[in-house]
Legacy VTK file of the C-alpha trace (Angstrom):
# vtk DataFile Version 3.0
C-alpha trace
ASCII
DATASET POLYDATA
POINTS 160 float
-0.280 0.267 -0.270
1.332 3.126 -1.175
1.127 6.117 1.891
2.691 8.600 -0.123
5.668 7.868 2.048
9.561 8.181 0.004
10.242 4.388 0.657
11.076 2.519 -2.638
11.201 5.533 -4.578
14.113 5.308 -5.493
14.050 1.749 -6.486
10.801 2.202 -8.350
12.542 5.586 -10.447
15.444 2.979 -11.485
13.136 0.291 -12.624
10.884 2.471 -14.429
13.984 3.998 -16.241
15.411 0.693 -17.146
12.824 -0.929 -18.336
11.867 2.239 -20.944
12.459 1.797 -24.620
14.986 4.074 -26.224
12.860 5.027 -29.060
10.212 6.604 -26.671
12.790 8.232 -24.038
12.412 12.030 -25.860
8.382 11.541 -25.497
9.138 10.270 -21.641
11.433 13.157 -20.745
9.212 15.541 -21.754
6.089 13.754 -20.250
8.516 13.515 -16.738
9.556 17.057 -17.064
6.191 18.258 -16.814
5.270 15.744 -14.005
6.476 16.532 -10.189
9.123 14.532 -8.245
7.123 11.833 -6.296
5.604 12.853 -3.207
8.122 12.456 -0.053
7.048 12.026 2.835
8.022 15.374 5.500
8.338 12.843 8.363
12.016 13.127 9.973
14.481 10.539 9.002
14.561 8.477 12.256
10.619 8.035 12.068
10.763 7.110 8.374
13.740 4.576 9.268
11.529 2.749 11.723
7.952 1.302 9.506
5.481 1.362 13.073
7.088 4.598 14.361
6.322 5.933 10.489
3.085 4.398 10.200
1.667 6.263 13.602
3.143 9.666 12.598
1.061 8.976 9.600
-1.791 8.470 11.521
-1.071 11.537 13.859
-0.701 13.576 10.733
-3.909 12.354 9.367
-6.085 12.540 13.010
-4.889 16.388 13.503
-5.625 17.673 9.425
-9.180 15.399 10.451
-9.639 17.777 13.406
-8.371 20.595 11.793
-10.786 20.105 8.663
-13.967 19.266 10.909
-13.444 22.491 13.024
-13.313 24.448 9.939
-16.769 22.941 8.414
-17.796 23.585 12.291
-16.701 27.176 11.361
-18.265 27.435 7.850
-21.653 28.040 10.093
-20.358 29.589 12.992
-18.325 32.838 13.281
-14.505 31.881 11.906
-12.483 31.429 8.687
-13.982 27.904 7.736
-12.306 27.903 4.179
-9.292 28.746 5.634
-9.250 25.727 8.415
-10.168 23.831 6.073
-7.332 24.465 3.686
-5.223 24.453 6.456
-6.033 21.165 7.714
-5.647 19.694 3.286
-2.329 21.239 3.787
-1.111 19.422 7.103
-2.435 16.054 5.183
-0.567 17.293 2.154
2.895 17.116 4.183
2.466 13.364 4.400
0.128 11.978 2.104
0.237 12.437 -2.074
-3.433 12.231 -2.453
-3.565 15.027 -0.350
-1.093 17.097 -2.045
-2.697 16.114 -5.487
-5.972 17.802 -4.230
-4.243 20.594 -2.229
-2.740 21.042 -6.087
-5.490 21.424 -8.155
-7.843 23.414 -5.278
-4.733 26.300 -5.877
-4.997 25.824 -9.717
-8.535 26.490 -9.289
-8.758 29.244 -7.026
-6.223 30.953 -9.360
-8.035 30.539 -12.158
-11.357 31.760 -10.129
-8.926 35.020 -9.288
-8.249 36.120 -12.571
-11.308 35.373 -13.944
-12.702 38.144 -11.435
-10.240 40.193 -12.886
-11.700 40.288 -16.044
-13.157 43.428 -17.025
-16.321 42.028 -18.749
-16.743 39.625 -15.647
-16.265 42.440 -12.935
-18.505 44.870 -15.149
-21.240 41.964 -14.787
-20.948 41.709 -10.980
-21.116 45.907 -10.568
-24.207 45.435 -12.394
-25.656 42.573 -10.704
-24.650 44.151 -7.278
-26.341 47.677 -8.421
-29.410 45.816 -9.516
-29.394 43.804 -6.283
-29.269 46.826 -3.843
-31.682 48.918 -5.982
-34.065 45.872 -5.587
-33.641 45.716 -1.946
-33.822 49.527 -1.297
-37.285 49.408 -3.489
-38.477 46.431 -0.849
-37.190 48.446 2.414
-39.120 51.543 0.853
-42.395 49.973 0.314
-42.046 48.408 3.827
-41.627 51.424 5.475
-44.056 53.246 3.592
-46.736 50.205 4.554
-45.605 49.803 8.011
-43.811 52.546 8.831
-40.432 52.822 11.266
-41.265 52.296 14.889
-37.993 52.498 16.832
-37.666 49.627 19.809
-37.377 52.288 22.147
-41.066 53.766 21.570
-42.777 50.762 21.796
-45.841 50.426 23.837
-46.131 47.634 26.195
-48.869 45.156 24.487
LINES 1 161
160 0 1 2 3 4 5 6 7 8 9 10 11 12 13 14 15 16 17 18 19 20 21 22 23 24 25 26 27 28 29 30 31 32 33 34 35 36 37 38 39 40 41 42 43 44 45 46 47 48 49 50 51 52 53 54 55 56 57 58 59 60 61 62 63 64 65 66 67 68 69 70 71 72 73 74 75 76 77 78 79 80 81 82 83 84 85 86 87 88 89 90 91 92 93 94 95 96 97 98 99 100 101 102 103 104 105 106 107 108 109 110 111 112 113 114 115 116 117 118 119 120 121 122 123 124 125 126 127 128 129 130 131 132 133 134 135 136 137 138 139 140 141 142 143 144 145 146 147 148 149 150 151 152 153 154 155 156 157 158 159
């Protein structure tokens, strides 16, 4: 089971390089340049040296990341920076697990794309127009309510 640690990555890299055909080596070099190096565990060397200790390190990282993500999900409905905590928990997982590293990289790419799209002048103009229309509608509804029912301030309420 590959958990994303760096054990046996050197052996698998040399085996895959030895089995590649010479004709496809140029194409494979371009593809390899696109891909990143395999994910390496951020655990200290003395922990990676012992399998049981490394497994318990990974369980600890998973539990801490899960707690941070759980707190982030709770903060989506409670006061607090929910999305920041969720991404922080994902970053904690990415220190140890290859799948979390890939998800975090994908998320960063999508956030960057959304930020670039938001800076597009046409999109900004559309957002400004929609916000203005929404504010006009909200103002009209508030004005209608005040015209129909009036404004009674809390300190002017009569006991009922």
